[in-house]
C-alpha positions as a Markdown table, in Angstrom:
| # | Residue | x | y | z |
|---|---|---|---|---|
| 1 | Met | 82.6 | 233.9 | 66.8 |
| 2 | Ser | 85.4 | 235.1 | 64.6 |
| 3 | Ile | 89.0 | 233.8 | 64.2 |
| 4 | Arg | 91.9 | 236.1 | 63.3 |
| 5 | Ser | 95.6 | 236.5 | 63.6 |
| 6 | Ala | 96.6 | 237.5 | 67.2 |
| 7 | Thr | 98.8 | 240.5 | 67.8 |
| 8 | Ala | 100.6 | 241.7 | 70.9 |
| 9 | Glu | 97.5 | 243.8 | 71.7 |
| 10 | Asp | 95.6 | 240.5 | 72.3 |
| 11 | Ala | 97.9 | 239.4 | 75.0 |
| 12 | Ala | 95.6 | 240.4 | 77.9 |
| 13 | Gly | 92.7 | 238.4 | 76.5 |
| 14 | Ile | 95.0 | 235.4 | 75.8 |
| 15 | Leu | 96.4 | 235.6 | 79.3 |
| 16 | Ser | 92.9 | 235.7 | 80.8 |
| 17 | Ile | 92.5 | 232.2 | 79.2 |
| 18 | Tyr | 95.9 | 230.9 | 79.9 |
| 19 | Ala | 96.5 | 232.1 | 83.5 |
| 20 | Pro | 94.0 | 229.8 | 85.2 |
| 21 | Ile | 95.4 | 226.9 | 83.3 |
| 22 | Val | 99.0 | 227.7 | 84.5 |
| 23 | Glu | 97.7 | 228.3 | 88.0 |
| 24 | Ser | 95.6 | 225.2 | 88.6 |
| 25 | Ser | 96.1 | 222.6 | 85.9 |
| 26 | Pro | 98.9 | 220.4 | 84.6 |
| 27 | Ala | 97.7 | 221.1 | 81.0 |
| 28 | Ser | 100.6 | 223.6 | 80.9 |
| 29 | Phe | 103.9 | 222.8 | 82.4 |
| 30 | Glu | 104.6 | 226.5 | 83.2 |
| 31 | Leu | 104.8 | 227.0 | 86.9 |
| 32 | Glu | 104.3 | 230.8 | 87.0 |
| 33 | Ile | 101.8 | 232.9 | 85.1 |
| 34 | Pro | 103.7 | 234.9 | 82.4 |
| 35 | Ser | 103.5 | 238.6 | 82.7 |
| 36 | Leu | 101.5 | 240.7 | 80.2 |
| 37 | Ala | 104.8 | 241.9 | 78.7 |
| 38 | Glu | 106.1 | 238.3 | 78.4 |
| 39 | Met | 102.9 | 237.2 | 76.6 |
| 40 | Gln | 103.2 | 240.2 | 74.3 |
| 41 | Arg | 106.8 | 239.2 | 73.5 |
| 42 | Arg | 105.9 | 235.6 | 72.8 |
| 43 | Ile | 103.2 | 236.7 | 70.3 |
| 44 | Ser | 105.4 | 239.3 | 68.6 |
| 45 | Asp | 108.5 | 237.1 | 68.5 |
| 46 | Ala | 106.5 | 234.3 | 66.7 |
| 47 | Gly | 105.9 | 236.7 | 63.8 |
| 48 | Val | 104.4 | 235.1 | 60.7 |
| 49 | Arg | 106.6 | 232.0 | 61.0 |
| 50 | Tyr | 104.7 | 230.6 | 63.9 |
| 51 | Pro | 101.0 | 231.7 | 63.7 |
| 52 | Trp | 99.0 | 232.7 | 66.8 |
| 53 | Leu | 95.2 | 232.8 | 66.2 |
| 54 | Ile | 92.5 | 234.1 | 68.5 |
| 55 | Ser | 88.8 | 233.4 | 68.6 |
| 56 | Glu | 86.5 | 236.2 | 69.7 |
| 57 | Ser | 82.9 | 236.5 | 70.5 |
| 58 | Glu | 80.7 | 239.1 | 68.7 |
| 59 | Glu | 81.4 | 241.4 | 71.7 |
| 60 | Gly | 85.2 | 241.1 | 71.2 |
| 61 | Asp | 85.9 | 238.8 | 74.2 |
| 62 | Ala | 88.6 | 236.2 | 73.8 |
| 63 | Leu | 87.1 | 232.7 | 73.6 |
| 64 | Gly | 90.3 | 230.8 | 72.8 |
| 65 | Tyr | 93.6 | 230.8 | 71.1 |
| 66 | Ala | 95.9 | 228.5 | 69.2 |
| 67 | His | 99.5 | 228.8 | 68.2 |
| 68 | Ala | 102.4 | 227.0 | 66.6 |
| 69 | Ser | 106.0 | 226.9 | 67.8 |
| 70 | Pro | 109.2 | 225.2 | 66.8 |
| 71 | His | 109.2 | 221.5 | 67.2 |
| 72 | Arg | 112.9 | 221.5 | 67.9 |
| 73 | Lys | 115.7 | 224.0 | 67.4 |
| 74 | Arg | 118.0 | 222.1 | 65.0 |
| 75 | Pro | 117.6 | 223.1 | 61.3 |
| 76 | Ala | 116.5 | 219.6 | 60.1 |
| 77 | Tyr | 113.3 | 220.0 | 62.2 |
| 78 | Ala | 112.3 | 223.2 | 60.4 |
| 79 | Trp | 109.3 | 221.6 | 58.5 |
| 80 | Ser | 107.7 | 220.4 | 61.8 |
| 81 | Val | 105.9 | 222.4 | 64.4 |
| 82 | Glu | 104.3 | 221.9 | 67.8 |
| 83 | Val | 100.7 | 223.2 | 68.1 |
| 84 | Ser | 98.6 | 224.1 | 71.1 |
| 85 | Val | 95.0 | 225.3 | 71.6 |
| 86 | Tyr | 93.4 | 226.7 | 74.8 |
| 87 | Val | 89.8 | 227.6 | 75.3 |
| 88 | Arg | 88.3 | 229.7 | 78.0 |
| 89 | Glu | 86.7 | 227.8 | 80.9 |
| 90 | Gly | 83.0 | 227.4 | 80.2 |
| 91 | Gly | 83.5 | 227.6 | 76.5 |
| 92 | Arg | 85.1 | 224.1 | 76.0 |
| 93 | Arg | 83.2 | 221.6 | 73.8 |
| 94 | Ser | 81.6 | 224.4 | 71.9 |
| 95 | Gly | 83.5 | 224.1 | 68.7 |
| 96 | Val | 86.0 | 226.9 | 69.5 |
| 97 | Gly | 89.0 | 224.6 | 69.8 |
| 98 | Arg | 88.1 | 222.7 | 66.6 |
| 99 | Ala | 87.7 | 225.9 | 64.6 |
| 100 | Leu | 90.9 | 227.4 | 65.9 |
| 101 | Tyr | 92.9 | 224.2 | 65.1 |
| 102 | Glu | 91.3 | 223.8 | 61.6 |
| 103 | Ser | 92.4 | 227.4 | 60.8 |
| 104 | Leu | 95.8 | 227.0 | 62.3 |
| 105 | Leu | 96.5 | 223.7 | 60.5 |
| 106 | Asp | 95.3 | 225.2 | 57.2 |
| 107 | Asn | 97.7 | 228.2 | 57.7 |
| 108 | Leu | 100.6 | 225.8 | 58.5 |
| 109 | Thr | 99.9 | 223.8 | 55.4 |
| 110 | Arg | 99.9 | 226.9 | 53.2 |
| 111 | Gln | 103.2 | 228.0 | 54.8 |
| 112 | Gly | 104.8 | 224.7 | 53.7 |
| 113 | Tyr | 105.1 | 222.8 | 56.9 |
| 114 | Cys | 104.9 | 219.0 | 56.7 |
| 115 | Asn | 104.1 | 217.9 | 60.3 |
| 116 | Ala | 102.3 | 219.2 | 63.3 |
| 117 | Tyr | 102.8 | 217.6 | 66.8 |
| 118 | Ala | 100.7 | 218.1 | 69.9 |
| 119 | Gly | 101.7 | 217.2 | 73.5 |
| 120 | Ile | 98.8 | 216.4 | 75.8 |
| 121 | Val | 99.3 | 215.9 | 79.6 |
| 122 | Leu | 97.6 | 212.7 | 80.5 |
| 123 | Pro | 94.9 | 211.8 | 81.4 |
| 124 | Asn | 92.9 | 214.4 | 79.3 |
| 125 | Pro | 90.2 | 212.6 | 77.4 |
| 126 | Ala | 88.6 | 215.8 | 76.1 |
| 127 | Ser | 91.9 | 217.0 | 74.5 |
| 128 | Val | 92.7 | 213.5 | 73.2 |
| 129 | Gly | 89.2 | 213.3 | 71.7 |
| 130 | Leu | 89.6 | 216.8 | 70.0 |
| 131 | His | 93.0 | 215.9 | 68.5 |
| 132 | Glu | 91.9 | 212.5 | 67.3 |
| 133 | Ser | 88.7 | 213.8 | 65.8 |
| 134 | Leu | 90.8 | 216.2 | 63.7 |
| 135 | Gly | 93.0 | 213.4 | 62.5 |
| 136 | Phe | 95.9 | 213.5 | 64.9 |
| 137 | Lys | 97.4 | 210.0 | 65.6 |
| 138 | Pro | 99.2 | 209.0 | 68.8 |
| 139 | Val | 102.9 | 208.4 | 68.4 |
| 140 | Gly | 104.2 | 207.9 | 72.0 |
| 141 | Ile | 104.1 | 208.8 | 75.6 |
| 142 | Tyr | 106.8 | 210.4 | 77.7 |
| 143 | Arg | 106.3 | 208.8 | 81.1 |
| 144 | Gly | 106.7 | 211.0 | 84.3 |
| 145 | Val | 108.2 | 213.8 | 82.2 |
| 146 | Gly | 106.9 | 216.7 | 84.2 |
| 147 | Phe | 106.3 | 217.5 | 87.9 |
| 148 | Lys | 103.6 | 220.0 | 88.7 |
| 149 | Leu | 100.9 | 220.5 | 91.4 |
| 150 | Gly | 102.5 | 217.8 | 93.6 |
| 151 | Ala | 102.5 | 215.0 | 91.0 |
| 152 | Trp | 104.5 | 213.5 | 88.1 |
| 153 | His | 102.7 | 213.7 | 84.8 |
| 154 | Asp | 102.9 | 211.8 | 81.5 |
| 155 | Val | 102.7 | 213.6 | 78.2 |
| 156 | Gly | 101.3 | 211.8 | 75.2 |
| 157 | Trp | 102.3 | 213.0 | 71.7 |
| 158 | Trp | 100.1 | 213.1 | 68.7 |
| 159 | His | 101.1 | 213.7 | 65.0 |
| 160 | Tyr | 99.1 | 215.4 | 62.3 |
| 161 | Pro | 100.5 | 215.1 | 58.7 |
| 162 | Leu | 100.1 | 218.5 | 57.0 |
| 163 | Arg | 101.1 | 217.0 | 53.6 |
| 164 | Asp | 102.8 | 213.9 | 52.1 |
| 165 | Leu | 106.5 | 214.1 | 52.7 |
| 166 | Pro | 108.1 | 215.3 | 49.5 |
| 167 | Pro | 111.6 | 214.0 | 48.4 |
| 168 | Thr | 112.9 | 217.5 | 49.1 |
| 169 | Pro | 110.9 | 219.8 | 51.5 |
| 170 | Pro | 109.4 | 222.9 | 50.1 |
| 171 | Asp | 110.6 | 226.4 | 50.9 |
| 172 | Leu | 108.7 | 227.7 | 53.9 |
| 173 | Asp | 106.5 | 230.6 | 53.0 |
| 174 | Phe | 106.5 | 233.3 | 55.7 |
| 175 | Gly | 105.5 | 236.2 | 53.4 |
| 176 | Arg | 101.8 | 235.4 | 53.6 |
| 177 | Asp | 99.6 | 237.0 | 56.1 |
| 178 | Lys | 98.6 | 234.6 | 58.8 |
């Protein structure tokens, strides 16, 4: 297994993991599977500011991916990100998700971010277990916040401190390679 920065050329492999989740699970609140072009745009638009990582088998097959996105749009939130990880069906609980998250969190720390947040549709004991084993702490639950697959769903939020909060936040470093 290898982990590297994802590019727009990885969109098909990423979509092969994500599409079944969109289609049949509340783990993503998207209601329609994004097109290949849309997934390519998402990866490209993230640039180095919000890393996308992909894990591949020795044969080059996509095993999982993780990415960061803005926590909120207002400028004061710039030092916080939202993170997500998805692993191919049949490959979960194999260490892929953990390895992707460890690499992603390390990248975000080097870039200067202070906080990472993860939203988890509840119940999802496997995802909660992964996040808490990495050091994420629960901070709250949005009750009945999303409706998908004929039901209302709660989303729990977990926090991972990337660094102690400095009196003045550092400049964010986007010049580094992911």
